C-alpha positions as a Markdown table, in Angstrom:
| # | Residue | x | y | z |
|---|---|---|---|---|
| 1 | Met | 125.1 | -41.6 | 93.5 |
| 2 | Pro | 125.6 | -37.5 | 92.7 |
| 3 | Thr | 124.9 | -36.0 | 89.9 |
| 4 | Ser | 128.0 | -34.0 | 87.1 |
| 5 | Ala | 127.2 | -31.5 | 88.5 |
| 6 | Glu | 126.5 | -31.7 | 92.1 |
| 7 | Ile | 129.8 | -33.6 | 92.4 |
| 8 | Arg | 131.0 | -30.2 | 89.5 |
| 9 | Gln | 129.3 | -27.6 | 92.2 |
| 10 | Ser | 130.6 | -29.9 | 95.3 |
| 11 | Leu | 133.9 | -29.6 | 94.6 |
| 12 | Ala | 133.7 | -25.9 | 93.5 |
| 13 | Gly | 132.8 | -25.5 | 97.5 |
| 14 | Ala | 135.3 | -27.7 | 98.5 |
| 15 | Trp | 137.8 | -25.6 | 97.1 |
| 16 | Arg | 136.8 | -22.0 | 98.0 |
| 17 | Ile | 136.5 | -24.3 | 102.2 |
| 18 | Leu | 139.7 | -25.3 | 101.8 |
| 19 | Thr | 141.1 | -22.0 | 101.2 |
| 20 | Phe | 138.6 | -20.8 | 104.4 |
| 21 | Arg | 136.1 | -19.1 | 102.1 |
| 22 | Pro | 132.6 | -19.3 | 103.6 |
| 23 | Asp | 130.6 | -19.5 | 100.6 |
| 24 | Gly | 131.1 | -22.5 | 99.8 |
| 25 | Phe | 129.2 | -23.5 | 102.0 |
| 26 | Thr | 127.0 | -21.9 | 100.4 |
| 27 | Leu | 127.8 | -24.6 | 96.7 |
| 28 | Met | 126.9 | -27.7 | 99.1 |
| 29 | Ala | 123.5 | -29.9 | 98.5 |
| 30 | Arg | 121.4 | -29.1 | 101.5 |
| 31 | Asp | 118.5 | -32.3 | 100.9 |
| 32 | Pro | 119.1 | -35.5 | 103.3 |
| 33 | Gly | 120.5 | -37.6 | 101.0 |
| 34 | Ala | 123.0 | -34.8 | 100.4 |
| 35 | Val | 125.7 | -36.1 | 103.0 |
| 36 | Trp | 125.4 | -39.5 | 102.0 |
| 37 | Arg | 126.0 | -38.5 | 98.3 |
| 38 | Ser | 128.9 | -36.8 | 99.9 |
| 39 | Phe | 131.2 | -40.5 | 100.1 |
| 40 | Phe | 131.9 | -40.3 | 96.6 |
| 41 | Ala | 134.5 | -38.1 | 97.5 |
| 42 | Met | 136.2 | -41.3 | 98.7 |
| 43 | Leu | 136.3 | -42.5 | 94.8 |
| 44 | Leu | 137.2 | -39.7 | 93.6 |
| 45 | Ala | 140.7 | -38.9 | 96.2 |
| 46 | Ala | 141.5 | -42.6 | 95.9 |
| 47 | Pro | 144.0 | -41.8 | 92.9 |
| 48 | Ala | 145.6 | -39.8 | 95.9 |
| 49 | Phe | 146.2 | -42.0 | 98.2 |
| 50 | Ala | 146.8 | -44.8 | 95.6 |
| 51 | Ile | 149.7 | -43.1 | 94.6 |
| 52 | Gln | 150.9 | -41.7 | 97.8 |
| 53 | Leu | 150.7 | -45.2 | 99.4 |
| 54 | Glu | 153.7 | -45.8 | 96.6 |
| 55 | Thr | 155.3 | -43.3 | 98.0 |
| 56 | Phe | 154.8 | -45.2 | 101.8 |
| 57 | Arg | 155.5 | -48.2 | 100.5 |
| 58 | Ser | 159.1 | -47.6 | 99.6 |
| 59 | Asp | 160.0 | -45.3 | 101.8 |
| 60 | Leu | 158.5 | -47.4 | 104.9 |
| 61 | Glu | 159.7 | -50.8 | 103.0 |
| 62 | Leu | 156.4 | -52.0 | 102.8 |
| 63 | Glu | 156.2 | -55.7 | 101.4 |
| 64 | Ala | 156.3 | -55.9 | 97.8 |
| 65 | Ala | 152.6 | -55.0 | 96.4 |
| 66 | Gly | 150.1 | -57.6 | 95.6 |
| 67 | Leu | 146.5 | -58.7 | 96.9 |
| 68 | His | 147.6 | -58.8 | 101.1 |
| 69 | Phe | 149.0 | -55.4 | 100.7 |
| 70 | Tyr | 146.1 | -53.6 | 99.0 |
| 71 | Gly | 143.7 | -55.3 | 100.2 |
| 72 | Val | 144.4 | -54.3 | 104.1 |
| 73 | Trp | 145.6 | -50.8 | 102.3 |
| 74 | Ala | 141.5 | -50.2 | 101.1 |
| 75 | Leu | 140.2 | -51.4 | 104.2 |
| 76 | Ala | 142.4 | -48.7 | 106.1 |
| 77 | Tyr | 141.6 | -46.2 | 102.7 |
| 78 | Val | 137.8 | -47.3 | 103.6 |
| 79 | Ile | 138.6 | -47.7 | 108.1 |
| 80 | Phe | 139.9 | -43.3 | 107.2 |
| 81 | Trp | 136.7 | -42.4 | 105.4 |
| 82 | Leu | 134.3 | -43.3 | 108.3 |
| 83 | Ala | 135.9 | -44.0 | 111.4 |
| 84 | Phe | 135.4 | -40.2 | 111.9 |
| 85 | Pro | 132.2 | -40.1 | 111.4 |
| 86 | Val | 130.8 | -42.8 | 113.2 |
| 87 | Leu | 132.9 | -42.3 | 116.6 |
| 88 | Leu | 131.7 | -38.2 | 115.9 |
| 89 | Leu | 128.1 | -39.5 | 115.8 |
| 90 | Leu | 127.8 | -41.3 | 118.8 |
| 91 | Leu | 129.9 | -38.3 | 120.3 |
| 92 | Gly | 127.6 | -35.8 | 119.4 |
| 93 | Glu | 124.9 | -37.8 | 120.2 |
| 94 | Arg | 123.9 | -35.7 | 123.3 |
| 95 | Gln | 125.8 | -32.3 | 122.1 |
| 96 | Ser | 123.9 | -29.7 | 120.8 |
| 97 | Phe | 125.7 | -29.5 | 117.2 |
| 98 | Ala | 124.6 | -32.7 | 116.8 |
| 99 | Pro | 121.1 | -31.7 | 114.1 |
| 100 | Arg | 124.8 | -29.8 | 112.1 |
| 101 | Ile | 127.4 | -33.3 | 112.2 |
| 102 | Pro | 125.7 | -34.5 | 108.5 |
| 103 | Phe | 126.4 | -31.3 | 107.0 |
| 104 | Tyr | 129.7 | -31.2 | 108.7 |
| 105 | Leu | 130.1 | -35.2 | 107.1 |
| 106 | Gln | 129.1 | -32.9 | 104.1 |
| 107 | Ala | 131.8 | -30.4 | 103.4 |
| 108 | Ser | 134.7 | -32.4 | 105.0 |
| 109 | Asn | 134.0 | -35.5 | 102.5 |
| 110 | Trp | 134.0 | -33.1 | 99.4 |
| 111 | Ala | 136.9 | -30.8 | 100.8 |
| 112 | Ser | 139.0 | -34.2 | 101.5 |
| 113 | Val | 139.4 | -34.7 | 97.3 |
| 114 | Pro | 141.8 | -31.3 | 96.8 |
| 115 | Ala | 143.4 | -31.7 | 99.7 |
| 116 | Ser | 144.1 | -35.6 | 99.5 |
| 117 | Tyr | 146.0 | -34.2 | 95.9 |
| 118 | Ala | 147.4 | -31.1 | 97.4 |
| 119 | Lys | 148.9 | -33.3 | 100.1 |
| 120 | Leu | 149.7 | -35.4 | 97.7 |
| 121 | Leu | 151.4 | -32.9 | 95.7 |
| 122 | Ser | 153.9 | -31.6 | 99.0 |
| 123 | Thr | 154.6 | -35.5 | 99.4 |
| 124 | Leu | 156.1 | -35.7 | 95.4 |
| 125 | Ile | 157.5 | -32.4 | 95.7 |
| 126 | Ser | 159.1 | -33.1 | 99.5 |
| 127 | Asp | 160.8 | -36.6 | 97.8 |
| 128 | Asp | 162.6 | -34.2 | 95.4 |
| 129 | Gln | 163.6 | -31.3 | 97.1 |
| 130 | Gly | 165.5 | -32.1 | 100.5 |
| 131 | Gly | 164.8 | -29.3 | 103.3 |
| 132 | Phe | 162.7 | -27.2 | 101.1 |
| 133 | Gly | 160.6 | -30.5 | 100.1 |
| 134 | Asp | 160.4 | -30.8 | 104.1 |
| 135 | Phe | 159.7 | -27.5 | 104.7 |
| 136 | Leu | 157.1 | -27.6 | 102.2 |
| 137 | Asp | 154.5 | -30.7 | 103.0 |
| 138 | Leu | 154.7 | -29.8 | 107.1 |
| 139 | Ala | 153.4 | -26.3 | 105.4 |
| 140 | Val | 150.3 | -28.2 | 103.8 |
| 141 | Ile | 150.1 | -30.5 | 106.8 |
| 142 | Leu | 149.7 | -26.9 | 109.2 |
| 143 | Trp | 147.1 | -25.6 | 106.6 |
| 144 | Leu | 145.7 | -29.0 | 106.6 |
| 145 | Leu | 145.0 | -29.6 | 109.9 |
| 146 | Gly | 144.0 | -25.5 | 110.6 |
| 147 | Asn | 141.2 | -26.2 | 107.6 |
| 148 | Ala | 139.4 | -28.9 | 109.1 |
| 149 | Trp | 139.6 | -27.4 | 112.4 |
| 150 | Trp | 138.2 | -23.6 | 110.4 |
| 151 | Ile | 135.7 | -26.6 | 108.8 |
| 152 | Leu | 134.5 | -28.2 | 112.3 |
| 153 | Arg | 134.4 | -24.1 | 113.8 |
| 154 | Gln | 131.8 | -23.4 | 110.4 |
| 155 | Thr | 129.4 | -26.2 | 110.5 |
| 156 | Leu | 129.4 | -27.0 | 114.2 |
| 157 | Lys | 129.4 | -23.8 | 115.8 |
| 158 | Val | 130.7 | -25.2 | 117.8 |
| 159 | Gly | 134.0 | -23.2 | 120.3 |
| 160 | Gly | 137.8 | -22.9 | 119.0 |
| 161 | Gly | 139.7 | -25.3 | 121.9 |
| 162 | Gln | 136.6 | -28.3 | 121.1 |
| 163 | Ala | 137.6 | -28.1 | 118.0 |
| 164 | Ala | 140.8 | -28.5 | 118.3 |
| 165 | Ala | 139.7 | -31.4 | 120.3 |
| 166 | Leu | 138.3 | -32.5 | 117.4 |
| 167 | Val | 141.2 | -32.4 | 114.5 |
| 168 | Val | 142.7 | -34.1 | 117.4 |
| 169 | Leu | 141.3 | -37.0 | 117.8 |
| 170 | Ser | 140.3 | -37.5 | 114.6 |
| 171 | Glu | 144.5 | -37.3 | 113.5 |
| 172 | Val | 144.8 | -39.8 | 116.6 |
| 173 | Val | 142.2 | -42.3 | 114.9 |
| 174 | Thr | 143.6 | -41.6 | 111.3 |
| 175 | Tyr | 146.9 | -42.5 | 112.6 |
| 176 | Ser | 145.9 | -45.7 | 115.0 |
| 177 | Val | 144.3 | -47.0 | 111.4 |
| 178 | Phe | 147.9 | -46.1 | 110.0 |
| 179 | Leu | 150.2 | -47.8 | 112.2 |
| 180 | Phe | 147.6 | -50.3 | 112.0 |
| 181 | Ala | 147.7 | -51.4 | 108.5 |
| 182 | Val | 151.7 | -50.3 | 108.2 |
| 183 | Ser | 152.2 | -53.2 | 110.6 |
| 184 | Arg | 149.8 | -56.1 | 108.2 |
| 185 | Thr | 152.1 | -55.3 | 105.4 |
| 186 | Ala | 155.5 | -54.8 | 107.2 |
| 187 | Leu | 155.4 | -57.6 | 109.1 |
| 188 | Leu | 155.2 | -60.3 | 106.2 |
| 189 | Gly | 157.8 | -58.1 | 104.7 |
| 190 | Leu | 160.6 | -58.4 | 107.7 |
| 191 | Gly | 160.1 | -62.3 | 107.2 |
| 192 | Thr | 161.2 | -62.3 | 103.6 |
């Protein structure tokens, strides 16, 4: 578990990273356990995910809230956080960037906290503002994708094309998990 001081410092670094400022990386702890403690960010981002999930539930006409619905989406949430890191570790075994993967994961995990709340805000605005809201939501998505690319470049020291391929891979994994969770919670809703 990270200390409250580490959480505050990591979140301050995360905000800087999310706004493309390299000095944010200097605020991250560099000890061997830092990457594991960074998964605490999953708990900090969970409220944003839960609120956004409710908008998905009504927009996609998913099943009623209940044990099955929340169980499927809780599992999906954990997979969202773990699938790409595991895949990156497997893909990176023979790559020159392999030793830098833990620092990438740490920076990416902490940056996911403010990113989750930024995405939630854009979703809530897009639900209320129509065309402008949709434009804002798209702009936030592009900003976050660009930031993911930038974090990969900064931490793994890979080329732009390789970073772009990794972002695409991450999005494919995330979208696949999303579709799985939707299919598990939508099919039951259609039968009632």
